[in-house]
C-alpha positions as YAML, in Angstrom:
chain: A
units: angstrom
residues:
- id: 1
  name: UNK
  ca: [0.12, -0.10, -0.38]
- id: 2
  name: UNK
  ca: [1.23, 3.33, -0.68]
- id: 3
  name: UNK
  ca: [2.95, 5.27, 2.29]
- id: 4
  name: UNK
  ca: [0.25, 8.13, 1.64]
- id: 5
  name: UNK
  ca: [-3.21, 5.72, 2.01]
- id: 6
  name: UNK
  ca: [-3.84, 4.23, 5.37]
- id: 7
  name: UNK
  ca: [-4.08, 0.08, 4.95]
- id: 8
  name: UNK
  ca: [-6.68, -2.66, 5.52]
- id: 9
  name: UNK
  ca: [-6.84, -2.15, 8.67]
- id: 10
  name: UNK
  ca: [-7.65, -5.58, 10.58]
- id: 11
  name: UNK
  ca: [-5.37, -6.77, 12.55]
- id: 12
  name: UNK
  ca: [-4.63, -4.30, 15.37]
- id: 13
  name: UNK
  ca: [-1.70, -2.28, 15.14]
- id: 14
  name: UNK
  ca: [-0.45, 0.92, 14.33]
- id: 15
  name: UNK
  ca: [-0.88, 2.08, 10.95]
- id: 16
  name: UNK
  ca: [0.79, 5.54, 9.68]
- id: 17
  name: UNK
  ca: [0.54, 7.80, 6.78]
- id: 18
  name: UNK
  ca: [2.58, 9.91, 5.17]
- id: 19
  name: UNK
  ca: [1.95, 13.26, 4.21]
- id: 20
  name: UNK
  ca: [5.31, 14.63, 1.95]
- id: 21
  name: UNK
  ca: [4.23, 17.30, -0.10]
- id: 22
  name: UNK
  ca: [5.48, 19.80, 2.20]
- id: 23
  name: UNK
  ca: [9.32, 18.24, 0.85]
- id: 24
  name: UNK
  ca: [8.77, 18.93, -2.91]
- id: 25
  name: UNK
  ca: [11.09, 21.65, -4.56]
- id: 26
  name: UNK
  ca: [11.95, 23.17, -6.99]
- id: 27
  name: UNK
  ca: [15.26, 20.83, -8.88]
- id: 28
  name: UNK
  ca: [17.44, 22.29, -11.26]
- id: 29
  name: UNK
  ca: [16.05, 24.70, -13.57]
- id: 30
  name: UNK
  ca: [18.02, 25.54, -16.99]
- id: 31
  name: UNK
  ca: [18.86, 28.70, -18.81]
- id: 32
  name: UNK
  ca: [21.67, 28.14, -21.15]
- id: 33
  name: UNK
  ca: [21.24, 25.06, -23.38]
- id: 34
  name: UNK
  ca: [21.43, 25.86, -27.06]
- id: 35
  name: UNK
  ca: [19.62, 23.89, -30.09]
- id: 36
  name: UNK
  ca: [21.40, 23.69, -33.32]
- id: 37
  name: UNK
  ca: [20.57, 22.75, -36.62]
- id: 38
  name: UNK
  ca: [23.05, 22.19, -39.33]
- id: 39
  name: UNK
  ca: [24.39, 20.16, -42.14]
- id: 40
  name: UNK
  ca: [27.34, 17.29, -41.26]
- id: 41
  name: UNK
  ca: [29.95, 15.33, -42.79]
- id: 42
  name: UNK
  ca: [28.20, 12.09, -40.05]
- id: 43
  name: UNK
  ca: [26.11, 11.76, -37.40]
- id: 44
  name: UNK
  ca: [23.09, 13.14, -39.33]
- id: 45
  name: UNK
  ca: [19.90, 12.28, -38.41]
- id: 46
  name: UNK
  ca: [19.67, 12.65, -34.41]
- id: 47
  name: UNK
  ca: [20.52, 14.94, -31.80]
- id: 48
  name: UNK
  ca: [23.34, 14.88, -30.30]
- id: 49
  name: UNK
  ca: [24.05, 16.38, -26.44]
- id: 50
  name: UNK
  ca: [27.36, 17.84, -26.28]
- id: 51
  name: UNK
  ca: [29.60, 19.73, -24.05]
- id: 52
  name: UNK
  ca: [32.86, 20.87, -26.36]
- id: 53
  name: UNK
  ca: [34.59, 21.51, -28.92]
- id: 54
  name: UNK
  ca: [36.02, 18.13, -29.32]
- id: 55
  name: UNK
  ca: [33.19, 15.97, -28.98]
- id: 56
  name: UNK
  ca: [31.28, 18.16, -31.78]
- id: 57
  name: UNK
  ca: [34.04, 17.33, -34.43]
- id: 58
  name: UNK
  ca: [33.34, 13.62, -33.24]
- id: 59
  name: UNK
  ca: [30.43, 13.66, -33.45]
- id: 60
  name: UNK
  ca: [30.01, 15.75, -36.43]
- id: 61
  name: UNK
  ca: [33.51, 15.46, -38.34]
- id: 62
  name: UNK
  ca: [35.06, 18.34, -39.83]
- id: 63
  name: UNK
  ca: [33.49, 21.62, -41.52]
- id: 64
  name: UNK
  ca: [34.44, 22.29, -45.15]
- id: 65
  name: UNK
  ca: [36.19, 25.59, -46.21]
- id: 66
  name: UNK
  ca: [33.83, 28.42, -45.95]
- id: 67
  name: UNK
  ca: [34.95, 29.19, -49.47]
- id: 68
  name: UNK
  ca: [32.50, 32.51, -49.60]
- id: 69
  name: UNK
  ca: [29.51, 31.17, -48.43]
- id: 70
  name: UNK
  ca: [29.53, 28.55, -50.96]
- id: 71
  name: UNK
  ca: [30.58, 25.21, -48.03]
- id: 72
  name: UNK
  ca: [28.12, 22.55, -47.80]
- id: 73
  name: UNK
  ca: [29.06, 21.10, -44.29]
- id: 74
  name: UNK
  ca: [28.55, 23.72, -41.44]
- id: 75
  name: UNK
  ca: [27.30, 22.60, -38.28]
- id: 76
  name: UNK
  ca: [30.55, 22.33, -36.74]
- id: 77
  name: UNK
  ca: [31.72, 25.55, -37.52]
- id: 78
  name: UNK
  ca: [28.56, 27.06, -35.88]
- id: 79
  name: UNK
  ca: [29.36, 24.71, -32.71]
- id: 80
  name: UNK
  ca: [33.07, 25.99, -32.89]
- id: 81
  name: UNK
  ca: [31.70, 29.46, -32.59]
- id: 82
  name: UNK
  ca: [29.30, 28.83, -29.97]
- id: 83
  name: UNK
  ca: [32.10, 26.88, -27.98]
- id: 84
  name: UNK
  ca: [34.97, 29.87, -28.57]
- id: 85
  name: UNK
  ca: [31.72, 32.42, -26.70]
- id: 86
  name: UNK
  ca: [30.45, 30.92, -23.49]
- id: 87
  name: UNK
  ca: [28.57, 27.59, -24.82]
- id: 88
  name: UNK
  ca: [28.34, 24.68, -22.31]
- id: 89
  name: UNK
  ca: [25.69, 22.49, -22.83]
- id: 90
  name: UNK
  ca: [24.52, 21.56, -26.79]
- id: 91
  name: UNK
  ca: [21.75, 19.39, -28.78]
- id: 92
  name: UNK
  ca: [22.93, 19.56, -31.78]
- id: 93
  name: UNK
  ca: [20.56, 18.13, -34.80]
- id: 94
  name: UNK
  ca: [23.07, 17.73, -38.17]
- id: 95
  name: UNK
  ca: [21.71, 17.20, -41.32]
- id: 96
  name: UNK
  ca: [23.24, 16.50, -45.08]
- id: 97
  name: UNK
  ca: [23.89, 18.67, -47.13]
- id: 98
  name: UNK
  ca: [21.49, 20.54, -49.38]
- id: 99
  name: UNK
  ca: [18.71, 19.94, -46.55]
- id: 100
  name: UNK
  ca: [15.19, 21.89, -47.33]
- id: 101
  name: UNK
  ca: [13.52, 23.99, -44.55]
- id: 102
  name: UNK
  ca: [11.30, 21.66, -43.74]
- id: 103
  name: UNK
  ca: [14.16, 19.60, -42.93]
- id: 104
  name: UNK
  ca: [15.34, 22.03, -40.90]
- id: 105
  name: UNK
  ca: [11.71, 22.52, -39.44]
- id: 106
  name: UNK
  ca: [11.74, 18.95, -38.36]
- id: 107
  name: UNK
  ca: [15.55, 19.30, -36.57]
- id: 108
  name: UNK
  ca: [13.99, 21.54, -34.48]
- id: 109
  name: UNK
  ca: [10.90, 20.30, -33.13]
- id: 110
  name: UNK
  ca: [13.18, 16.95, -32.17]
- id: 111
  name: UNK
  ca: [14.77, 19.46, -30.53]
- id: 112
  name: UNK
  ca: [12.56, 21.15, -28.48]
- id: 113
  name: UNK
  ca: [11.50, 17.40, -27.16]
- id: 114
  name: UNK
  ca: [14.61, 17.89, -25.06]
- id: 115
  name: UNK
  ca: [15.95, 20.87, -22.10]
- id: 116
  name: UNK
  ca: [16.71, 23.60, -25.02]
- id: 117
  name: UNK
  ca: [16.21, 27.02, -23.96]
- id: 118
  name: UNK
  ca: [18.06, 28.73, -26.85]
- id: 119
  name: UNK
  ca: [17.60, 28.07, -30.91]
- id: 120
  name: UNK
  ca: [20.17, 28.89, -33.54]
- id: 121
  name: UNK
  ca: [20.74, 28.06, -37.28]
- id: 122
  name: UNK
  ca: [23.67, 29.77, -38.71]
- id: 123
  name: UNK
  ca: [23.61, 28.26, -41.97]
- id: 124
  name: UNK
  ca: [19.99, 29.66, -42.88]
- id: 125
  name: UNK
  ca: [20.11, 33.09, -44.57]
- id: 126
  name: UNK
  ca: [17.93, 35.23, -42.57]
- id: 127
  name: UNK
  ca: [14.48, 35.28, -44.32]
- id: 128
  name: UNK
  ca: [14.64, 31.80, -43.63]
- id: 129
  name: UNK
  ca: [15.74, 31.70, -40.17]
- id: 130
  name: UNK
  ca: [12.33, 33.90, -39.73]
- id: 131
  name: UNK
  ca: [10.55, 31.18, -41.36]
- id: 132
  name: UNK
  ca: [11.82, 27.95, -39.54]
- id: 133
  name: UNK
  ca: [12.54, 29.87, -35.92]
- id: 134
  name: UNK
  ca: [8.84, 30.74, -35.67]
- id: 135
  name: UNK
  ca: [7.92, 27.28, -34.07]
- id: 136
  name: UNK
  ca: [8.90, 29.46, -30.85]
- id: 137
  name: UNK
  ca: [5.24, 31.09, -30.42]
- id: 138
  name: UNK
  ca: [4.23, 27.58, -31.35]
- id: 139
  name: UNK
  ca: [6.43, 26.03, -28.61]
- id: 140
  name: UNK
  ca: [5.04, 28.81, -26.01]
- id: 141
  name: UNK
  ca: [1.30, 27.20, -26.28]
- id: 142
  name: UNK
  ca: [2.86, 23.51, -26.10]
- id: 143
  name: UNK
  ca: [4.83, 24.96, -22.65]
- id: 144
  name: UNK
  ca: [8.40, 25.16, -24.12]
- id: 145
  name: UNK
  ca: [9.34, 28.81, -23.74]
- id: 146
  name: UNK
  ca: [12.80, 29.03, -25.94]
- id: 147
  name: UNK
  ca: [14.42, 32.24, -27.47]
- id: 148
  name: UNK
  ca: [15.67, 32.09, -31.81]
- id: 149
  name: UNK
  ca: [19.01, 34.12, -32.29]
- id: 150
  name: UNK
  ca: [18.69, 35.10, -35.82]
- id: 151
  name: UNK
  ca: [21.90, 36.76, -37.62]
- id: 152
  name: UNK
  ca: [21.42, 39.44, -40.15]
- id: 153
  name: UNK
  ca: [23.21, 38.51, -44.13]
- id: 154
  name: UNK
  ca: [22.81, 42.06, -44.91]
- id: 155
  name: UNK
  ca: [25.42, 44.38, -45.01]
- id: 156
  name: UNK
  ca: [24.12, 48.24, -45.05]
- id: 157
  name: UNK
  ca: [22.35, 48.82, -41.58]
- id: 158
  name: UNK
  ca: [19.28, 50.29, -44.08]
- id: 159
  name: UNK
  ca: [18.82, 46.39, -44.68]
- id: 160
  name: UNK
  ca: [19.85, 45.12, -42.08]
- id: 161
  name: UNK
  ca: [17.34, 47.13, -39.86]
- id: 162
  name: UNK
  ca: [14.47, 46.09, -43.14]
- id: 163
  name: UNK
  ca: [15.01, 42.35, -41.73]
- id: 164
  name: UNK
  ca: [13.68, 42.95, -38.22]
- id: 165
  name: UNK
  ca: [10.60, 40.32, -37.74]
- id: 166
  name: UNK
  ca: [8.72, 42.13, -34.38]
- id: 167
  name: UNK
  ca: [8.73, 39.00, -32.18]
- id: 168
  name: UNK
  ca: [9.27, 38.74, -28.58]
- id: 169
  name: UNK
  ca: [11.22, 35.59, -28.94]
- id: 170
  name: UNK
  ca: [13.34, 36.62, -31.57]
- id: 171
  name: UNK
  ca: [16.92, 38.39, -31.58]
- id: 172
  name: UNK
  ca: [17.91, 39.66, -34.53]
- id: 173
  name: UNK
  ca: [21.60, 39.94, -34.30]
- id: 174
  name: UNK
  ca: [24.31, 42.09, -37.08]
- id: 175
  name: UNK
  ca: [27.41, 42.82, -38.49]
- id: 176
  name: UNK
  ca: [29.18, 39.47, -39.71]
- id: 177
  name: UNK
  ca: [32.22, 38.47, -37.78]
- id: 178
  name: UNK
  ca: [36.02, 37.19, -39.04]
- id: 179
  name: UNK
  ca: [36.90, 33.80, -37.94]
- id: 180
  name: UNK
  ca: [39.48, 31.42, -38.85]
- id: 181
  name: UNK
  ca: [39.09, 29.01, -41.35]
- id: 182
  name: UNK
  ca: [40.83, 25.67, -40.45]
- id: 183
  name: UNK
  ca: [39.52, 23.75, -43.46]
- id: 184
  name: UNK
  ca: [40.93, 27.03, -45.59]
- id: 185
  name: UNK
  ca: [43.66, 27.22, -43.15]
- id: 186
  name: UNK
  ca: [43.25, 31.32, -43.53]
- id: 187
  name: UNK
  ca: [40.92, 33.96, -41.92]
- id: 188
  name: UNK
  ca: [37.39, 34.69, -43.66]
- id: 189
  name: UNK
  ca: [34.13, 37.13, -43.23]
- id: 190
  name: UNK
  ca: [31.60, 34.88, -42.56]
- id: 191
  name: UNK
  ca: [27.69, 36.14, -42.86]
- id: 192
  name: UNK
  ca: [26.15, 37.87, -40.52]
- id: 193
  name: UNK
  ca: [24.19, 34.78, -39.91]
- id: 194
  name: UNK
  ca: [26.77, 32.80, -38.15]
- id: 195
  name: UNK
  ca: [26.87, 36.34, -35.25]
- id: 196
  name: UNK
  ca: [24.30, 34.16, -33.88]
- id: 197
  name: UNK
  ca: [26.26, 31.49, -33.03]
- id: 198
  name: UNK
  ca: [28.25, 34.51, -31.23]
- id: 199
  name: UNK
  ca: [25.76, 36.14, -29.62]
- id: 200
  name: UNK
  ca: [23.89, 32.44, -28.82]
- id: 201
  name: UNK
  ca: [26.55, 31.06, -27.13]
- id: 202
  name: UNK
  ca: [27.55, 34.55, -25.03]
- id: 203
  name: UNK
  ca: [23.90, 34.36, -23.53]
- id: 204
  name: UNK
  ca: [23.87, 31.09, -22.65]
- id: 205
  name: UNK
  ca: [26.77, 31.98, -20.50]
- id: 206
  name: UNK
  ca: [25.30, 34.47, -18.57]
- id: 207
  name: UNK
  ca: [22.21, 34.08, -15.55]
- id: 208
  name: UNK
  ca: [19.02, 34.84, -16.92]
- id: 209
  name: UNK
  ca: [19.04, 38.44, -14.84]
- id: 210
  name: UNK
  ca: [22.58, 39.14, -16.38]
- id: 211
  name: UNK
  ca: [21.93, 41.57, -19.52]
- id: 212
  name: UNK
  ca: [24.06, 40.93, -22.90]
- id: 213
  name: UNK
  ca: [24.28, 45.01, -23.06]
- id: 214
  name: UNK
  ca: [28.22, 45.95, -23.04]
- id: 215
  name: UNK
  ca: [28.86, 42.28, -22.79]
- id: 216
  name: UNK
  ca: [32.66, 41.64, -24.79]
- id: 217
  name: UNK
  ca: [31.70, 37.95, -26.87]
- id: 218
  name: UNK
  ca: [35.42, 36.32, -25.90]
- id: 219
  name: UNK
  ca: [35.31, 34.35, -29.07]
- id: 220
  name: UNK
  ca: [35.02, 36.85, -31.95]
- id: 221
  name: UNK
  ca: [38.03, 39.58, -32.56]
- id: 222
  name: UNK
  ca: [37.13, 41.45, -35.98]
- id: 223
  name: UNK
  ca: [33.58, 42.21, -37.24]
- id: 224
  name: UNK
  ca: [33.20, 43.20, -41.10]
- id: 225
  name: UNK
  ca: [31.80, 46.05, -40.99]
- id: 226
  name: UNK
  ca: [32.22, 48.75, -38.19]
- id: 227
  name: UNK
  ca: [28.85, 50.66, -38.03]
- id: 228
  name: UNK
  ca: [28.91, 55.02, -37.69]
- id: 229
  name: UNK
  ca: [27.36, 56.36, -34.45]
- id: 230
  name: UNK
  ca: [24.16, 57.34, -36.81]
- id: 231
  name: UNK
  ca: [23.52, 53.75, -38.18]
- id: 232
  name: UNK
  ca: [24.31, 51.71, -34.46]
- id: 233
  name: UNK
  ca: [21.22, 54.39, -33.82]
- id: 234
  name: UNK
  ca: [19.28, 53.22, -36.32]
- id: 235
  name: UNK
  ca: [19.82, 49.46, -35.37]
- id: 236
  name: UNK
  ca: [19.18, 49.54, -31.53]
- id: 237
  name: UNK
  ca: [16.26, 51.25, -32.45]
- id: 238
  name: UNK
  ca: [14.57, 49.35, -34.77]
- id: 239
  name: UNK
  ca: [15.42, 46.33, -32.69]
- id: 240
  name: UNK
  ca: [18.76, 44.76, -34.47]
- id: 241
  name: UNK
  ca: [21.25, 43.35, -31.27]
- id: 242
  name: UNK
  ca: [23.98, 45.26, -33.12]
- id: 243
  name: UNK
  ca: [28.17, 44.43, -31.94]
- id: 244
  name: UNK
  ca: [31.02, 47.20, -31.83]
- id: 245
  name: UNK
  ca: [34.32, 47.33, -32.05]
- id: 246
  name: UNK
  ca: [35.42, 49.12, -28.69]
- id: 247
  name: UNK
  ca: [37.63, 47.23, -26.36]
- id: 248
  name: UNK
  ca: [36.80, 43.68, -27.94]
- id: 249
  name: UNK
  ca: [34.00, 43.17, -29.66]
- id: 250
  name: UNK
  ca: [30.45, 44.05, -27.20]
- id: 251
  name: UNK
  ca: [27.15, 44.23, -27.77]
- id: 252
  name: UNK
  ca: [25.67, 47.33, -27.72]
- id: 253
  name: UNK
  ca: [22.07, 46.74, -26.23]
- id: 254
  name: UNK
  ca: [20.71, 43.45, -25.49]
- id: 255
  name: UNK
  ca: [17.67, 43.40, -27.15]
- id: 256
  name: UNK
  ca: [14.91, 41.15, -29.10]
- id: 257
  name: UNK
  ca: [13.28, 42.82, -32.03]
- id: 258
  name: UNK
  ca: [10.16, 43.94, -30.39]
- id: 259
  name: UNK
  ca: [12.43, 46.26, -29.26]
- id: 260
  name: UNK
  ca: [11.23, 47.71, -32.60]
- id: 261
  name: UNK
  ca: [8.31, 48.51, -30.77]
- id: 262
  name: UNK
  ca: [8.98, 48.90, -27.22]
- id: 263
  name: UNK
  ca: [7.02, 45.89, -26.69]
- id: 264
  name: UNK
  ca: [7.33, 44.65, -23.05]
- id: 265
  name: UNK
  ca: [9.78, 41.89, -23.82]
- id: 266
  name: UNK
  ca: [12.32, 44.38, -25.83]
- id: 267
  name: UNK
  ca: [14.90, 43.46, -23.61]
- id: 268
  name: UNK
  ca: [16.60, 40.33, -23.45]
- id: 269
  name: UNK
  ca: [16.90, 40.04, -19.97]
- id: 270
  name: UNK
  ca: [12.97, 40.45, -19.21]
- id: 271
  name: UNK
  ca: [12.31, 37.43, -21.51]
- id: 272
  name: UNK
  ca: [14.35, 35.01, -19.75]
- id: 273
  name: UNK
  ca: [13.97, 35.68, -16.47]
- id: 274
  name: UNK
  ca: [9.90, 35.67, -17.62]
- id: 275
  name: UNK
  ca: [10.84, 32.03, -18.86]
- id: 276
  name: UNK
  ca: [13.21, 30.77, -16.11]
- id: 277
  name: UNK
  ca: [9.89, 31.49, -13.57]
- id: 278
  name: UNK
  ca: [7.66, 29.54, -15.65]
- id: 279
  name: UNK
  ca: [9.88, 27.07, -16.11]
- id: 280
  name: UNK
  ca: [10.44, 26.47, -12.26]
- id: 281
  name: UNK
  ca: [6.63, 27.07, -11.31]
- id: 282
  name: UNK
  ca: [6.25, 24.77, -13.72]
- id: 283
  name: UNK
  ca: [8.20, 22.27, -12.39]
- id: 284
  name: UNK
  ca: [7.49, 22.57, -8.61]
- id: 285
  name: UNK
  ca: [3.72, 22.55, -9.25]
- id: 286
  name: UNK
  ca: [3.58, 19.68, -11.47]
- id: 287
  name: UNK
  ca: [4.09, 16.89, -8.55]
- id: 288
  name: UNK
  ca: [0.92, 18.43, -7.14]
- id: 289
  name: UNK
  ca: [-1.12, 17.09, -9.91]
- id: 290
  name: UNK
  ca: [-3.09, 14.42, -9.10]
- id: 291
  name: UNK
  ca: [-2.92, 15.06, -5.35]
- id: 292
  name: UNK
  ca: [-5.76, 15.74, -2.80]
- id: 293
  name: UNK
  ca: [-7.38, 19.47, -3.65]
- id: 294
  name: UNK
  ca: [-7.79, 20.47, 0.18]
- id: 295
  name: UNK
  ca: [-6.13, 23.43, 2.44]
- id: 296
  name: UNK
  ca: [-3.11, 21.36, 3.57]
- id: 297
  name: UNK
  ca: [-1.72, 20.47, -0.24]
- id: 298
  name: UNK
  ca: [-2.28, 23.87, -1.76]
- id: 299
  name: UNK
  ca: [-0.20, 25.19, 0.74]
- id: 300
  name: UNK
  ca: [2.47, 23.16, 0.95]
- id: 301
  name: UNK
  ca: [2.31, 24.05, -3.20]
- id: 302
  name: UNK
  ca: [2.30, 27.44, -2.60]
- id: 303
  name: UNK
  ca: [5.44, 26.84, -0.20]
- id: 304
  name: UNK
  ca: [7.79, 25.37, -2.71]
- id: 305
  name: UNK
  ca: [6.50, 27.99, -5.26]
- id: 306
  name: UNK
  ca: [7.08, 30.27, -2.98]
- id: 307
  name: UNK
  ca: [10.55, 29.01, -1.87]
- id: 308
  name: UNK
  ca: [11.74, 28.88, -5.74]
- id: 309
  name: UNK
  ca: [10.42, 32.62, -6.14]
- id: 310
  name: UNK
  ca: [12.32, 33.63, -2.70]
- id: 311
  name: UNK
  ca: [15.72, 32.01, -4.62]
- id: 312
  name: UNK
  ca: [15.33, 34.59, -7.59]
- id: 313
  name: UNK
  ca: [14.60, 37.06, -5.26]
- id: 314
  name: UNK
  ca: [17.85, 36.60, -3.57]
- id: 315
  name: UNK
  ca: [19.35, 35.78, -6.64]
- id: 316
  name: UNK
  ca: [18.54, 39.13, -7.99]
- id: 317
  name: UNK
  ca: [16.35, 38.39, -10.83]
- id: 318
  name: UNK
  ca: [13.03, 39.20, -9.19]
- id: 319
  name: UNK
  ca: [13.10, 42.31, -7.14]
- id: 320
  name: UNK
  ca: [9.65, 41.34, -5.82]
- id: 321
  name: UNK
  ca: [6.88, 39.23, -5.63]
- id: 322
  name: UNK
  ca: [3.43, 37.95, -4.81]
- id: 323
  name: UNK
  ca: [2.10, 34.25, -4.50]
- id: 324
  name: UNK
  ca: [-1.68, 32.98, -3.65]
- id: 325
  name: UNK
  ca: [-2.50, 29.49, -4.05]
- id: 326
  name: UNK
  ca: [-6.23, 29.13, -3.81]
- id: 327
  name: UNK
  ca: [-9.09, 27.43, -4.88]
- id: 328
  name: UNK
  ca: [-12.82, 27.81, -4.59]
- id: 329
  name: UNK
  ca: [-15.58, 24.60, -4.17]
- id: 330
  name: UNK
  ca: [-16.04, 24.61, -7.72]
- id: 331
  name: UNK
  ca: [-12.79, 25.01, -8.16]
- id: 332
  name: UNK
  ca: [-11.92, 21.78, -5.86]
- id: 333
  name: UNK
  ca: [-15.23, 19.95, -7.80]
- id: 334
  name: UNK
  ca: [-13.10, 20.86, -11.68]
- id: 335
  name: UNK
  ca: [-10.43, 19.11, -9.71]
- id: 336
  name: UNK
  ca: [-8.63, 22.99, -10.30]
- id: 337
  name: UNK
  ca: [-5.80, 25.35, -8.57]
- id: 338
  name: UNK
  ca: [-5.26, 28.70, -8.82]
- id: 339
  name: UNK
  ca: [-1.85, 29.49, -8.57]
- id: 340
  name: UNK
  ca: [-1.52, 33.92, -8.72]
- id: 341
  name: UNK
  ca: [2.08, 35.73, -9.07]
- id: 342
  name: UNK
  ca: [2.62, 38.78, -9.44]
- id: 343
  name: UNK
  ca: [6.24, 39.35, -10.91]
- id: 344
  name: UNK
  ca: [8.53, 42.56, -10.82]
- id: 345
  name: UNK
  ca: [12.13, 41.62, -13.05]
- id: 346
  name: UNK
  ca: [14.92, 43.18, -12.69]
- id: 347
  name: UNK
  ca: [15.90, 45.75, -15.08]
- id: 348
  name: UNK
  ca: [19.60, 46.19, -16.16]
- id: 349
  name: UNK
  ca: [20.87, 50.10, -16.48]
- id: 350
  name: UNK
  ca: [21.26, 50.78, -19.91]
- id: 351
  name: UNK
  ca: [21.60, 54.59, -19.66]
- id: 352
  name: UNK
  ca: [23.13, 56.53, -17.44]
- id: 353
  name: UNK
  ca: [22.35, 60.18, -17.27]
- id: 354
  name: UNK
  ca: [25.15, 62.75, -15.63]
- id: 355
  name: UNK
  ca: [24.28, 66.58, -14.93]
- id: 356
  name: UNK
  ca: [27.40, 68.66, -14.15]
- id: 357
  name: UNK
  ca: [27.53, 71.84, -11.93]
- id: 358
  name: UNK
  ca: [30.09, 73.82, -12.53]
- id: 359
  name: UNK
  ca: [31.24, 76.94, -9.61]
...
């Protein structure tokens, strides 16, 4: 007989029921796992879990020469850029050379079955990436909260801004980057689509409350072009995560494409903090499904959620929260418990205004 039930009471004795709901707590909640899809020489057709670049080469083989963008085996190139810029755990799916958009979509749907938080497809053109990675919206409806980092394959600032598709789960990065091509044994100018891999690696290395704004990309030393102040202003106000060469290659401002319309998830940190809170609350709440819908169990569930949110407050991901777990009699009959949470995410300092008073 299960511990939470009394057994058959015929023989005299002591019968004990254990009510362990108050011991339910949040386990580890991931926030920086990357899912990437691309073409490879081997290991295609299955998801590989990687922790370093050496294991990536073992799984998928070497990439071929970039050759101005005409290379056909670029998954490992993208993985190399990811790991150079801070990636740790990566779920990679290899496709055969010449894979179509539907094949990329199917591969990403496979990755979404795993614990991924950030998606990237450096080989795809910007328009194709926007189309394929639009699945992040459907994934949210299915309880899977992910963001997509897309790179711009345009070069002029106006053309890059024109590629912005306002979405609270999209990040559009520019410009292109210079990287060493091991296959070609020389430095090459990579399309801005590969900048997505560098930015994804950086974001994955940061806590959800830490903004990529003003952060340096450790694995990028040169950009394919430098924007003027006016161009950078237009890009940032247009919802582009632009890079600049200033004491290293840095992110000018860590924003999603929703910044183009001043949406509520303009800052990447707001998006990631919210997703982290959703994942944690979902993880804590799920073990209570099927348990008694009474005040004792609801109090235990509130305590478990409160413990998770208190940790976020301590880690400075939140500045304040309110929590209530309730159920009316009709809710109890319908099997519902109502959780209401008010969150105040932490925001980063993007602007410092200094007033000098001369005397």
